[in-house]
TIMIMI-560769 format. One record per residue (C-alpha): x, y, z; residue number from 1. Coordinates in nm, 4 decimals, always signed. Last residue first. Example, Ala and Ser with C-alpha at 12.3 -4.5 7.8 and 13.67 -1.06 7.14 Angstrom:
REC     east    north       up num
REC  +1.3670  -0.1060  +0.7140   2
REC  +1.2300  -0.4500  +0.7800   1
This chain:
REC     east    north       up num
REC +11.1604  +7.5510 +11.5968 117
REC +11.5588  +7.6214 +11.7475 116
REC +11.7214  +7.2809 +11.6780 115
REC +11.5788  +7.3512 +11.3095 114
REC +11.5137  +7.0599 +11.0479 113
REC +11.5709  +7.1139 +10.7120 112
REC +11.2222  +7.1654 +10.5310 111
REC +11.3192  +7.5096 +10.4271 110
REC +11.1232  +7.8261 +10.5880 109
REC +11.3996  +7.9173 +10.8004 108
REC +11.6050  +8.0696 +10.5092 107
REC +11.3849  +8.0783 +10.2140 106
REC +11.6117  +8.2364 +10.0139 105
REC +11.6082  +8.5667  +9.8133 104
REC +11.5765  +8.5203  +9.3890 103
REC +11.7538  +8.9027  +9.3715 102
REC +11.6589  +9.2376  +9.3177 101
REC +11.4079  +9.2048  +9.6301 100
REC +11.2892  +9.2810  +9.9332  99
REC +11.0321  +9.5037 +10.0416  98
REC +10.9977  +9.5520 +10.4307  97
REC +10.6553  +9.6498 +10.5668  96
REC +10.6201  +9.8741 +10.8573  95
REC +10.3798  +9.9408 +11.1105  94
REC +10.5184 +10.1161 +11.4684  93
REC +10.6597  +9.9381 +11.7158  92
REC +11.0107  +9.8504 +11.6105  91
REC +11.1842  +9.5383 +11.6496  90
REC +10.8333  +9.3312 +11.5580  89
REC +10.9646  +8.9437 +11.5680  88
REC +10.7071  +8.7967 +11.5223  87
REC +10.7183  +8.6717 +11.8976  86
REC +10.7362  +9.0174 +12.0128  85
REC +10.4734  +9.1379 +11.8099  84
REC +10.3783  +9.1804 +11.4264  83
REC +10.6887  +9.1254 +11.1881  82
REC +10.5341  +9.2563 +10.8211  81
REC +10.7042  +9.0861 +10.5124  80
REC +10.6379  +9.1337 +10.1433  79
REC +10.9172  +8.9789  +9.8982  78
REC +11.0066  +9.0680  +9.5315  77
REC +10.9078  +8.9903  +9.2456  76
REC +11.0984  +9.0484  +8.8490  75
REC +10.7841  +9.2357  +8.7354  74
REC +10.7225  +9.5013  +9.0477  73
REC +11.0772  +9.5020  +9.1069  72
REC +11.1486  +9.8212  +8.9034  71
REC +11.1931 +10.0925  +9.2061  70
REC +10.9379 +10.3211  +9.1123  69
REC +10.6708  +9.9653  +9.0331  68
REC +10.8202  +9.8523  +9.3692  67
REC +10.7212 +10.1632  +9.5625  66
REC +10.3993 +10.2378  +9.3062  65
REC +10.2711  +9.8791  +9.4641  64
REC +10.3966 +10.0307  +9.8173  63
REC +10.2229 +10.2512  +9.7940  62
REC  +9.8392 +10.0962  +9.6459  61
REC  +9.8016  +9.8759  +9.9261  60
REC  +9.9008 +10.1731 +10.1613  59
REC  +9.5300 +10.2767 +10.0684  58
REC  +9.3684 +10.0118 +10.1808  57
REC  +9.5649  +9.9264 +10.4649  56
REC  +9.4922 +10.2033 +10.6187  55
REC  +9.0359 +10.2027 +10.5810  54
REC  +9.1359  +9.8496 +10.6829  53
REC  +9.3015  +9.9863 +11.0774  52
REC  +9.5720  +9.8915 +11.1493  51
REC  +9.5820  +9.7172 +11.5314  50
REC  +9.6870  +9.4091 +11.4534  49
REC  +9.9143  +9.5412 +11.2100  48
REC +10.1906  +9.6406 +11.4269  47
REC +10.1829 +10.0070 +11.6607  46
REC +10.0300 +10.2477 +11.4294  45
REC +10.1600 +10.6269 +11.4474  44
REC +10.0476 +10.8596 +11.1853  43
REC +10.2696 +10.8532 +10.8450  42
REC +10.2271 +10.4702 +10.7614  41
REC +10.5177 +10.3503 +10.7024  40
REC +10.7336 +10.1246 +10.3744  39
REC +11.0854  +9.9907 +10.4363  38
REC +11.2828  +9.9515 +10.1271  37
REC +11.5444  +9.6226 +10.0926  36
REC +11.7081  +9.6146  +9.7309  35
REC +12.0365  +9.3484  +9.7459  34
REC +11.8454  +9.1777 +10.0345  33
REC +11.8750  +9.2166 +10.4331  32
REC +11.8973  +9.5231 +10.3726  31
REC +12.0294  +9.7258 +10.7499  30
REC +11.9572 +10.0692 +10.7145  29
REC +11.6567 +10.0234 +10.4747  28
REC +11.5999 +10.2525 +10.1985  27
REC +11.2555 +10.4982 +10.2360  26
REC +10.8961 +10.4431 +10.1826  25
REC +10.7207 +10.7248 +10.3242  24
REC +10.2829 +10.7382 +10.3692  23
REC +10.0070 +10.9297 +10.3946  22
REC +10.0757 +11.2478 +10.2597  21
REC +10.2790 +11.0855  +9.9625  20
REC +10.6498 +11.0239 +10.0242  19
REC +10.8456 +10.7938  +9.7549  18
REC +11.2121 +10.6595  +9.7600  17
REC +11.3389 +10.8094 +10.0708  16
REC +11.7133 +10.7716 +10.2864  15
REC +11.6411 +10.8951 +10.6061  14
REC +11.6941 +11.1644 +10.7638  13
REC +11.5564 +11.1676 +11.1861  12
REC +11.3843 +11.4640 +11.2941  11
REC +11.2207 +11.5535 +11.0301  10
REC +10.8389 +11.4698 +11.2010   9
REC +10.7689 +11.2054 +10.9661   8
REC +11.1247 +11.0196 +11.1069   7
REC +11.0506 +11.1483 +11.4142   6
REC +10.7862 +10.9361 +11.4195   5
REC +10.9837 +10.6226 +11.2648   4
REC +11.2139 +10.6191 +11.6154   3
REC +10.9862 +10.5811 +11.8613   2
REC +10.8083 +10.8910 +12.0661   1
């Protein structure tokens, strides 16, 4: 059982922000921005490539509600999901990172050349 499934089952504590029958939003333990929330479905889905359109149709308003609840809906936020090994996915349970609370840099997306790319 993956770590997020254990969180859904109550085996691992989390600092929840919002929960409904289908999804949970909670603070990331290792934030990369002043606000860093993870949003996961309660059902196990390995990655974005495997998620059903029906789940995404329900997840979209949930994420929007999270952004409104934490006060970044007007100022803006970044929504990220890593998909698969080359996409940087570390936990193989679909999750979206909601990052905000400041003007976020683009890091590797700048015009400067990078040796690692």
